[in-house]
C-alpha positions as CSV (number, residue, x, y, z in Angstrom):
1,M,32.3,-16.1,-26.6
2,I,34.7,-17.3,-23.9
3,E,34.1,-20.6,-22.1
4,M,35.0,-20.8,-18.5
5,L,35.3,-24.0,-16.4
6,I,33.8,-23.5,-12.9
7,A,35.3,-25.7,-10.1
8,P,32.7,-28.4,-9.0
9,E,32.9,-27.3,-5.4
10,V,32.3,-23.6,-6.3
11,A,29.3,-24.5,-8.5
12,T,27.9,-26.8,-5.8
13,A,28.2,-24.1,-3.1
14,A,26.5,-21.5,-5.3
15,R,23.7,-23.9,-6.3
16,F,22.9,-25.1,-2.8
17,A,23.5,-21.9,-0.8
18,N,20.3,-20.5,0.9
19,Y,19.1,-16.9,0.9
20,S,21.6,-16.0,3.7
21,G,24.5,-17.2,1.7
22,E,25.2,-20.1,4.1
23,A,25.0,-23.8,3.4
24,P,21.7,-25.2,4.6
25,R,21.5,-27.2,7.8
26,I,18.8,-28.9,9.8
27,V,17.5,-27.0,12.8
28,N,15.1,-27.8,15.6
29,L,11.9,-25.7,15.4
30,A,11.9,-25.3,19.2
31,D,15.3,-23.6,19.0
32,I,14.0,-20.8,16.7
33,A,12.8,-17.7,18.4
34,A,9.3,-16.8,17.3
35,T,9.6,-13.0,16.8
36,E,7.3,-10.6,15.1
37,E,8.3,-9.4,11.7
38,P,9.3,-5.7,11.7
39,R,6.9,-3.4,9.8
40,M,7.4,-0.3,7.8
41,P,4.3,1.9,7.5
42,T,3.6,2.8,3.9
43,G,2.1,6.2,4.6
44,L,-1.4,4.9,3.6
45,S,-3.3,3.4,6.5
46,E,-5.6,1.3,4.2
47,L,-2.6,-0.2,2.4
48,D,-1.0,-1.0,5.8
49,R,-4.3,-2.8,6.8
50,V,-4.2,-5.0,3.6
51,L,-0.5,-5.8,4.1
52,G,-1.1,-6.8,7.7
53,G,0.3,-3.8,9.5
54,G,2.9,-2.4,7.1
55,L,5.6,-3.5,4.6
56,V,7.9,-6.3,5.8
57,P,11.6,-6.0,4.8
58,G,12.6,-8.6,2.4
59,S,9.1,-9.3,1.2
60,V,7.8,-9.4,-2.4
61,V,4.4,-8.0,-3.0
62,L,2.6,-8.5,-6.3
63,I,-0.1,-5.9,-7.2
64,G,-2.5,-6.5,-10.1
65,G,-5.4,-4.6,-11.5
66,D,-6.9,-3.2,-14.7
67,P,-4.9,-0.6,-16.7
68,G,-5.5,2.9,-15.2
69,I,-7.0,1.6,-12.0
70,G,-4.3,3.4,-9.9
71,K,-1.5,0.9,-9.2
72,S,1.3,3.2,-10.2
73,T,-0.3,6.2,-8.4
74,L,-0.6,4.2,-5.2
75,L,3.0,3.1,-5.3
76,L,4.3,6.5,-6.2
77,Q,2.5,8.0,-3.2
78,S,4.0,5.4,-0.9
79,L,7.5,6.0,-2.2
80,A,7.0,9.8,-1.8
81,H,6.2,9.1,1.9
82,Y,9.3,7.0,2.3
83,G,11.4,9.6,0.5
84,A,10.1,12.4,2.8
85,I,11.2,10.5,5.9
86,G,14.6,9.6,4.5
87,V,14.0,5.9,3.6
88,P,16.0,5.0,0.4
89,T,13.7,3.9,-2.4
90,L,14.0,3.1,-6.2
91,Y,11.2,3.2,-8.7
92,V,12.1,1.1,-11.8
93,S,9.8,1.9,-14.8
94,G,9.7,-0.1,-17.9
95,E,6.5,1.4,-19.3
96,E,6.8,5.2,-18.7
97,S,9.6,7.6,-19.1
98,A,11.1,9.6,-16.2
99,A,9.4,12.8,-17.5
100,Q,6.0,11.1,-17.4
101,I,6.5,10.0,-13.8
102,A,7.7,13.5,-12.9
103,L,4.5,15.0,-14.4
104,R,2.4,12.6,-12.4
105,A,4.2,13.5,-9.2
106,D,3.6,17.2,-10.0
107,R,-0.1,16.6,-10.7
108,L,-0.4,14.8,-7.4
109,K,1.5,17.5,-5.5
110,L,4.0,14.9,-4.2
111,P,7.4,15.8,-2.8
112,R,10.0,14.8,-5.4
113,E,13.3,15.2,-3.5
114,G,13.5,11.7,-2.2
115,L,12.2,9.9,-5.3
116,R,14.8,8.0,-7.3
117,L,13.8,6.8,-10.7
118,L,15.3,4.2,-13.1
119,T,14.0,3.6,-16.6
120,E,15.4,0.1,-17.5
121,T,14.0,-3.2,-18.6
122,D,17.2,-5.4,-18.5
123,I,17.0,-7.4,-15.2
124,E,20.8,-7.7,-15.1
125,R,21.2,-3.9,-15.0
126,V,18.3,-3.4,-12.7
127,L,19.8,-5.8,-10.1
128,A,23.3,-4.4,-10.5
129,I,22.0,-0.8,-9.9
130,A,19.8,-2.0,-7.0
131,T,22.8,-3.7,-5.4
132,Q,24.8,-0.5,-5.7
133,A,22.0,1.9,-4.7
134,R,20.8,-0.4,-1.8
135,P,17.2,0.9,-1.7
136,V,15.0,-0.3,1.2
137,V,11.9,-0.3,-1.0
138,L,12.1,-1.2,-4.7
139,V,9.2,-1.0,-7.2
140,I,9.2,-2.9,-10.6
141,D,6.6,-1.4,-12.9
142,S,5.9,-3.8,-14.4
143,I,7.2,-7.4,-14.2
144,Q,5.9,-8.0,-17.8
145,T,8.4,-5.4,-19.2
146,V,11.6,-6.6,-17.7
147,Y,13.6,-9.4,-19.4
148,A,16.7,-11.6,-18.9
149,P,19.1,-11.3,-21.8
150,A,20.2,-14.9,-21.4
151,L,16.7,-16.0,-22.5
152,G,15.7,-15.7,-26.1
153,S,12.0,-15.2,-25.6
154,A,10.3,-11.8,-25.7
155,P,9.5,-9.7,-22.5
156,G,6.3,-10.7,-20.9
157,S,6.5,-14.4,-22.0
158,V,6.1,-17.1,-19.4
159,A,9.8,-17.9,-19.2
160,Q,10.8,-14.3,-18.9
161,V,8.3,-13.4,-16.2
162,R,9.2,-16.5,-14.2
163,E,12.9,-16.0,-14.5
164,C,12.8,-12.3,-13.7
165,A,10.5,-12.8,-10.7
166,A,12.7,-15.6,-9.3
167,R,15.8,-13.4,-9.5
168,L,14.0,-10.5,-7.9
169,V,12.7,-12.7,-5.1
170,R,16.2,-13.9,-4.4
171,H,17.5,-10.3,-4.4
172,A,14.8,-9.4,-1.9
173,K,15.6,-12.2,0.5
174,T,19.4,-11.8,0.4
175,S,19.4,-8.0,0.7
176,Q,16.2,-7.6,2.8
177,T,14.8,-5.2,0.2
178,A,11.1,-4.9,0.1
179,I,9.9,-5.2,-3.5
180,Y,6.7,-4.3,-5.2
181,L,5.9,-6.0,-8.5
182,V,3.2,-4.5,-10.7
183,G,1.4,-7.2,-12.8
184,H,-0.8,-6.9,-15.8
185,V,-4.2,-8.7,-15.8
186,T,-6.0,-10.6,-18.5
187,K,-9.5,-9.9,-19.9
188,E,-10.9,-12.2,-17.2
189,G,-9.2,-10.2,-14.5
190,A,-6.6,-12.8,-13.5
191,L,-2.9,-11.9,-13.4
192,A,-1.2,-12.4,-16.8
193,G,1.7,-14.8,-17.0
194,P,2.3,-18.0,-15.1
195,R,0.3,-18.8,-12.0
196,V,3.6,-19.9,-10.4
197,L,4.3,-16.1,-10.1
198,E,1.6,-15.9,-7.4
199,H,3.3,-18.8,-5.5
200,M,6.7,-17.2,-5.6
201,V,5.8,-13.9,-4.0
202,D,4.8,-13.2,-0.3
203,A,1.6,-11.3,-1.0
204,V,-0.8,-10.8,-3.8
205,L,-3.0,-7.7,-3.9
206,Y,-5.7,-6.9,-6.5
207,F,-7.1,-3.5,-7.3
208,E,-10.9,-3.5,-7.9
209,G,-13.4,-0.9,-8.9
210,E,-14.8,0.7,-12.0
211,L,-12.4,3.0,-13.9
212,G,-14.9,5.8,-14.0
213,G,-16.0,5.3,-10.4
214,R,-15.0,7.3,-7.4
215,Y,-13.7,4.5,-5.2
216,R,-11.0,1.9,-5.5
217,L,-10.8,-1.3,-3.5
218,I,-7.6,-3.2,-2.8
219,R,-7.9,-6.8,-1.6
220,A,-5.3,-9.3,-0.4
221,F,-5.7,-12.8,-1.9
222,K,-2.5,-14.1,-0.4
223,N,-0.4,-12.7,2.4
224,R,2.3,-14.6,4.3
225,F,2.5,-11.8,6.9
226,G,-1.1,-11.0,7.5
227,A,-4.8,-11.9,7.0
228,V,-6.1,-12.8,3.5
229,N,-9.2,-11.2,2.1
230,E,-8.4,-8.0,3.9
231,L,-9.9,-5.0,2.2
232,G,-8.6,-1.5,1.8
233,V,-10.9,1.3,0.5
234,F,-9.5,4.4,-1.4
235,G,-11.2,7.4,-3.0
236,M,-9.8,8.7,-6.3
237,T,-9.3,12.4,-6.2
238,D,-7.3,15.0,-8.2
239,R,-4.6,14.6,-5.6
240,G,-4.4,10.8,-6.0
241,L,-5.7,8.0,-3.8
242,R,-7.1,9.0,-0.4
243,E,-7.9,6.5,2.4
244,V,-11.6,5.9,3.3
245,T,-11.4,5.2,7.0
246,N,-15.2,4.6,7.4
247,P,-16.1,2.5,4.3
248,S,-19.5,1.5,5.7
249,A,-20.7,5.1,5.6
250,M,-19.5,5.3,2.0
251,L,-21.3,2.2,0.8
252,L,-24.7,3.0,2.3
253,S,-27.1,4.9,0.2
254,R,-29.2,6.2,3.0
255,H,-32.4,6.8,1.0
256,E,-34.7,9.6,2.1
257,Q,-37.6,7.1,2.1
258,P,-37.6,3.3,2.2
259,V,-37.3,1.8,-1.2
260,T,-38.3,-1.7,-2.4
261,G,-35.6,-4.3,-3.1
262,S,-33.0,-2.7,-0.8
263,V,-31.7,-4.4,2.3
264,V,-28.6,-3.5,4.4
265,M,-26.4,-6.4,5.5
266,V,-23.2,-6.7,7.6
267,T,-20.5,-8.6,5.8
268,R,-16.9,-9.2,6.9
269,E,-13.8,-8.4,4.9
270,G,-10.7,-9.8,6.6
271,T,-10.8,-8.4,10.1
272,R,-13.3,-5.6,9.3
273,P,-17.1,-5.7,9.6
274,L,-18.6,-3.8,6.7
275,L,-22.1,-2.5,6.1
276,V,-23.2,-2.9,2.5
277,E,-26.5,-2.4,0.7
278,V,-28.0,-5.4,-1.3
279,Q,-30.4,-4.3,-4.1
280,A,-32.6,-6.7,-6.0
281,L,-35.0,-6.1,-8.9
282,V,-37.6,-8.7,-9.8
283,D,-39.5,-8.1,-13.1
284,S,-41.6,-10.1,-15.5
285,S,-39.5,-12.1,-18.1
286,A,-40.0,-13.5,-21.5
287,P,-41.9,-16.9,-21.3
288,G,-39.5,-19.8,-20.6
289,N,-36.4,-17.6,-20.4
290,P,-36.0,-16.0,-16.9
291,R,-32.7,-14.3,-16.3
292,R,-30.5,-14.3,-13.2
293,V,-28.0,-11.5,-13.2
294,T,-25.6,-10.7,-10.3
295,V,-23.1,-7.9,-9.7
296,G,-20.8,-8.5,-6.7
297,L,-22.5,-11.9,-5.9
298,D,-22.1,-15.5,-7.1
299,G,-24.7,-16.2,-9.7
300,N,-24.9,-19.9,-8.8
301,R,-25.5,-18.9,-5.1
302,L,-28.4,-16.6,-6.2
303,A,-30.0,-19.5,-8.2
304,M,-29.7,-21.8,-5.1
305,L,-31.3,-19.1,-2.8
306,L,-34.2,-18.7,-5.2
307,A,-34.8,-22.4,-5.1
308,V,-34.8,-22.4,-1.3
309,L,-37.1,-19.4,-1.2
310,H,-39.6,-21.4,-3.4
311,R,-39.3,-24.7,-1.6
312,H,-39.2,-23.5,2.0
313,G,-40.8,-20.0,1.7
314,G,-43.6,-20.7,-0.7
315,V,-42.5,-17.8,-3.0
316,S,-41.8,-18.6,-6.7
317,T,-39.7,-16.4,-9.1
318,A,-39.9,-18.9,-11.9
319,G,-41.5,-16.5,-14.3
320,C,-39.5,-13.4,-13.4
321,D,-36.1,-11.9,-14.2
322,V,-34.1,-11.5,-11.0
323,F,-31.2,-8.9,-10.8
324,A,-29.1,-8.6,-7.6
325,N,-26.4,-6.0,-7.0
326,I,-24.0,-5.1,-4.2
327,V,-23.8,-1.3,-4.1
328,G,-20.4,0.4,-4.2
329,G,-18.5,-2.2,-6.2
330,V,-17.9,-4.5,-3.3
331,R,-17.9,-8.3,-4.0
332,V,-19.4,-10.4,-1.2
333,T,-17.9,-13.8,-1.1
334,E,-19.1,-15.0,2.3
335,T,-22.4,-16.8,2.9
336,G,-23.5,-14.4,5.6
337,G,-25.3,-12.3,3.0
338,D,-27.8,-15.1,2.0
339,L,-30.6,-13.8,4.2
340,A,-30.2,-10.2,3.0
341,V,-30.3,-11.3,-0.7
342,V,-33.5,-13.3,-0.1
343,L,-35.3,-10.5,1.7
344,A,-34.3,-8.0,-1.0
345,V,-35.7,-10.3,-3.7
346,L,-39.0,-10.7,-1.7
347,S,-39.2,-7.0,-1.1
348,S,-38.9,-6.2,-4.8
349,L,-41.3,-9.0,-5.7
350,R,-44.0,-7.9,-3.3
351,D,-43.2,-4.2,-3.9
352,R,-43.0,-3.6,-0.1
353,P,-39.9,-1.8,1.3
354,V,-37.9,-3.1,4.2
355,P,-37.6,-0.6,7.1
356,G,-34.6,1.6,6.8
357,D,-33.4,1.0,10.4
358,L,-33.2,-2.8,9.8
359,V,-30.0,-4.7,9.3
360,V,-29.8,-8.4,8.3
361,F,-27.2,-11.2,8.1
362,G,-27.3,-15.0,8.2
363,E,-26.5,-18.0,6.1
364,I,-29.3,-20.1,4.5
365,G,-29.0,-23.8,4.2
366,L,-30.7,-26.0,1.6
367,A,-33.1,-27.3,4.3
368,G,-34.3,-23.7,4.9
369,E,-32.5,-23.3,8.2
370,I,-30.8,-20.0,9.1
371,R,-27.2,-20.9,10.1
372,P,-25.0,-18.6,12.3
373,V,-22.0,-16.7,11.0
374,Q,-18.7,-15.8,12.5
375,N,-18.1,-12.7,14.6
376,G,-21.8,-11.9,15.2
377,P,-21.1,-9.4,18.1
378,E,-18.7,-7.4,16.0
379,R,-21.2,-7.1,13.2
380,L,-23.9,-5.9,15.6
381,R,-21.6,-3.3,17.0
382,E,-20.9,-2.0,13.5
383,A,-24.6,-1.7,12.8
384,A,-25.4,0.1,16.0
385,K,-22.5,2.5,15.4
386,H,-24.3,3.6,12.2
387,G,-27.7,4.2,13.8
388,F,-29.5,1.0,13.0
389,K,-32.2,0.0,15.5
390,R,-33.3,-3.5,14.6
391,A,-31.5,-6.6,13.3
392,I,-32.7,-10.0,11.9
393,V,-30.0,-12.4,12.8
394,P,-29.6,-16.2,13.2
395,K,-30.8,-17.5,16.6
396,A,-27.2,-18.5,17.5
397,N,-26.0,-15.0,16.8
398,A,-28.4,-13.2,19.1
399,P,-26.7,-12.0,22.2
400,K,-28.2,-9.1,24.1
401,H,-27.3,-5.7,22.7
402,P,-28.1,-2.5,24.4
403,D,-28.7,-0.4,21.3
404,L,-30.4,-3.0,19.0
405,E,-33.7,-4.8,19.0
406,L,-32.6,-8.3,17.9
407,I,-35.0,-10.6,16.0
408,P,-33.6,-14.1,16.2
409,V,-34.7,-16.5,13.5
410,S,-33.9,-20.2,13.0
411,R,-35.9,-20.9,9.8
412,L,-36.5,-19.1,6.5
413,A,-40.2,-18.9,7.3
414,D,-39.4,-17.1,10.5
415,A,-37.4,-14.5,8.7
416,L,-40.1,-13.9,6.1
417,G,-42.7,-13.5,8.8
418,A,-40.5,-11.0,10.7
419,I,-40.8,-8.5,7.9
């Protein structure tokens, strides 16, 4: 081991230099030109939507999801698109060999001429090769497998993940290289490793969906260059992931005859209105132990809505099990689906189907009032586009619509009477 003494002025300059390599200085915000960030289309329109219009040079995007959900497949397809148009890329794999990735590319029928691979886990070598190769897009698959030799901890530990991510972020900002980081998830579905990793990157995307299912959803939980909670929908095929440009048609069951406990609602994911089907099943339960089970909904919200239904609608489910499900694997996080959930529960309890040409949305307050939701006209246009004829909506969201018969309601009792 050889010890070297670094001059104080050199050490200070290296420590306090910003991403551009210059000493930091105070600037006036009014003197900075507000320009749009350039975008690079990924070759997948749904991924572009989630990213806010495309990949921004110098950005760092973290992609998480269950094993086998399609993270590596999605990134390999995007890199194949870049390679086909002559954009330099580099795929760094710490989990699979080059032969395994080549087999996947063959199975997906992807062009392989422009795909450059590197199987390495040492962050020093990865950055040295990336500096020499100068890719425009760099993929690290995955961040839990790379390590810094200077740290004594094992790859995947908190210190290693944080140090390697910090060095990759600095490389992205100084070289304007767009970097994808693939992250593992825990049993609870959260990203493994320190939460500080999510604060270091520019965008955090999560893959959702059942492993044996046909569809995959990718959602943005953080995005410095676009809208959060934006949703992209993909279909898993033998040729990889394919965009679903009309997810509302995919998520609707379109029963041949009206069925009990099924109500169609219009939710909103990011900038996109989305038609989804809410299903509820109300059944007798064991004495003193009613169950409340939700899939795609907040369980506490369902319990609150059942209490409002009892207090302000005169309908009790105290002796019944209540199951609520959002069809298609979508998770509804906004409150605009309250009215649809309540009507689906009532439909199942009374064993009376809701008309198939009816669409519903609205938030329910604890006082039994129906509160308006954002972007009501856009939701109504989406419903009319798919052939619905009637809509139960909050009174404040009831503008005139040429193709829909609107039923405005202001109280829960009004909505129950409307059906």
